[in-house]
C-alpha positions in Angstrom: 98.3 -108.4 113.6 97.8 -111.8 112.1 100.8 -111.3 109.8 103.2 -110.4 112.6 102.1 -113.4 114.6 102.5 -115.9 111.8 106.4 -115.9 111.7 106.4 -116.5 115.5 104.1 -119.5 115.0 106.3 -120.9 112.2 109.4 -120.4 114.4 107.6 -122.1 117.3 106.5 -125.0 115.1 110.0 -125.4 113.8 111.4 -125.3 117.3 108.9 -127.9 118.5 109.8 -130.2 115.6 113.5 -129.9 116.3 112.9 -130.6 120.0 110.9 -133.7 119.1 113.6 -134.9 116.7 116.3 -134.4 119.5 114.2 -136.4 121.9 113.8 -139.2 119.4 117.5 -139.3 118.7 118.2 -139.4 122.5 115.8 -142.3 122.8 117.4 -144.2 119.9 120.8 -143.7 121.4 119.5 -145.0 124.8 118.0 -148.1 123.2 121.2 -148.8 121.2 123.3 -148.7 124.4 120.9 -151.0 126.1 120.9 -153.4 123.1 124.7 -153.4 123.1 124.7 -154.5 126.7 121.9 -157.0 126.1 123.8 -158.5 123.2 126.9 -159.0 125.4 129.2 -156.5 123.7 132.7 -156.7 125.1 132.9 -153.0 125.8 130.8 -149.9 125.4 132.4 -147.4 123.0 133.3 -143.9 124.3 134.1 -142.2 127.5 132.0 -142.7 130.6 132.0 -140.7 133.9 132.3 -142.6 137.2 129.8 -141.0 139.5 129.4 -141.4 143.3 126.0 -141.0 144.9 125.2 -141.8 148.5 128.0 -144.4 148.7 127.0 -146.0 145.4 129.0 -145.7 142.2 127.7 -145.7 138.6 128.8 -145.0 135.1 127.2 -142.4 132.8 128.1 -142.0 129.1 130.0 -138.7 128.6 127.9 -138.3 125.4 124.9 -137.7 127.7 126.7 -134.8 129.5 126.8 -131.1 128.5 128.9 -130.0 131.5 129.8 -130.8 135.1 129.5 -127.8 137.4 130.1 -127.2 141.1 127.1 -127.2 143.4 125.4 -123.8 143.3 122.5 -122.3 145.3 119.3 -123.9 144.0 116.0 -122.2 143.8 113.1 -124.0 145.3 110.4 -125.5 143.1 107.2 -125.5 145.2 105.1 -128.6 144.5 107.9 -130.6 142.9 108.6 -134.2 143.6 110.8 -135.1 146.6 113.8 -136.0 144.4 113.8 -132.5 142.7 116.4 -130.5 144.6 115.5 -127.2 142.9 116.7 -125.2 139.8 119.4 -122.8 138.7 120.4 -120.8 135.6 123.0 -122.5 133.5 124.4 -120.4 130.7 121.1 -118.5 130.7 118.9 -121.6 130.6 116.9 -122.8 133.6 117.9 -126.3 134.7 115.8 -128.5 137.0 118.2 -130.5 139.3 117.3 -134.0 140.4 119.1 -135.4 143.6 120.1 -138.9 142.7 120.5 -139.7 146.4 116.8 -139.0 146.9 116.0 -141.2 143.8 117.9 -144.0 145.6 115.8 -143.4 148.7 118.7 -141.8 150.6 117.9 -138.1 150.9 120.6 -136.0 152.5 122.0 -132.5 152.6 124.7 -132.5 149.8 128.2 -131.6 150.8 129.6 -128.2 149.5 131.9 -130.1 147.1 129.0 -131.9 145.4 128.6 -131.6 141.6 125.7 -131.1 139.2 126.0 -133.1 136.0 124.1 -131.1 133.4 122.7 -133.5 130.9 122.7 -132.8 127.2 118.9 -133.2 127.0 116.2 -130.9 125.8 115.4 -129.2 128.1 118.7 -129.6 130.1 118.3 -131.4 133.4 120.9 -131.6 136.2 121.8 -134.6 138.3 123.1 -133.8 141.8 125.9 -136.2 142.6 128.4 -136.4 145.5 131.4 -136.7 143.1 132.5 -137.3 139.6 135.5 -139.5 140.2 137.1 -139.9 136.8 136.6 -140.9 133.2 136.7 -144.5 131.9 137.3 -145.2 128.3 135.3 -148.1 126.8 134.2 -149.9 130.0 133.8 -153.7 129.7 130.3 -155.0 129.8 129.6 -157.4 132.7 128.0 -160.6 131.6 127.5 -162.5 134.8 124.9 -162.5 137.6 124.7 -159.1 139.2 126.4 -159.0 142.6 124.6 -157.5 145.6 124.5 -153.8 145.5 125.4 -153.5 141.8 121.8 -152.7 140.8 121.3 -149.8 143.2 120.1 -147.7 140.3 118.0 -150.6 139.0 114.9 -150.6 136.9 114.5 -147.9 134.3 117.6 -146.0 135.6 120.1 -148.8 134.7 120.9 -149.9 131.1 123.0 -152.8 132.3 126.2 -153.5 134.2 129.9 -152.7 133.4 133.2 -153.6 135.0 135.5 -150.9 136.2 138.7 -152.4 137.7 137.3 -155.1 139.9 134.0 -153.4 140.6 130.7 -154.0 138.8 128.9 -150.7 138.3 125.5 -150.0 136.8 125.3 -148.0 133.6 123.1 -145.1 134.5 120.3 -144.3 132.1 119.0 -140.8 133.0 116.4 -140.7 130.2 113.4 -141.5 132.4 114.4 -138.8 134.9 114.9 -136.2 132.2 111.6 -137.2 130.5 109.8 -136.8 133.8 111.2 -133.2 134.2 110.3 -132.4 130.6 106.8 -133.5 131.1 
């Protein structure tokens, strides 16, 4: 029996090592984005989604997103934190969904046209948002004093501020939320 269990242990060890490497890469990418903002880069490279949550808008790097799906029935997770809306199966993989409105302190029943942004994290985590408005290519970094309301996502959930049209929007950093679910 020890022989047949050994390949499974090796596979499990290799899987754990790859998962740890992915998490480290995600963390390095998060830090690099935050450093670009802190250094006053003119624009952030790549596409970014404009999300709307409880009347607040924010940007999220499209590189962080695996897929945007329509709201589906969520299974309850007994004992979960208040911001955890539930879970669902996405392409055969369980995904824990975090309600960003609840994170902002504005719990509500989401509308039927709400969306779940499935993050490209390991394990995948979903963010429940009211809408994904559009994509923005290379948003400009905001270098001034943050206007009132621009820091709604504040703290660990914001990697800085960007300008979209005439609006100053926080750059959402979902890493702490995803790490909380992974733990």
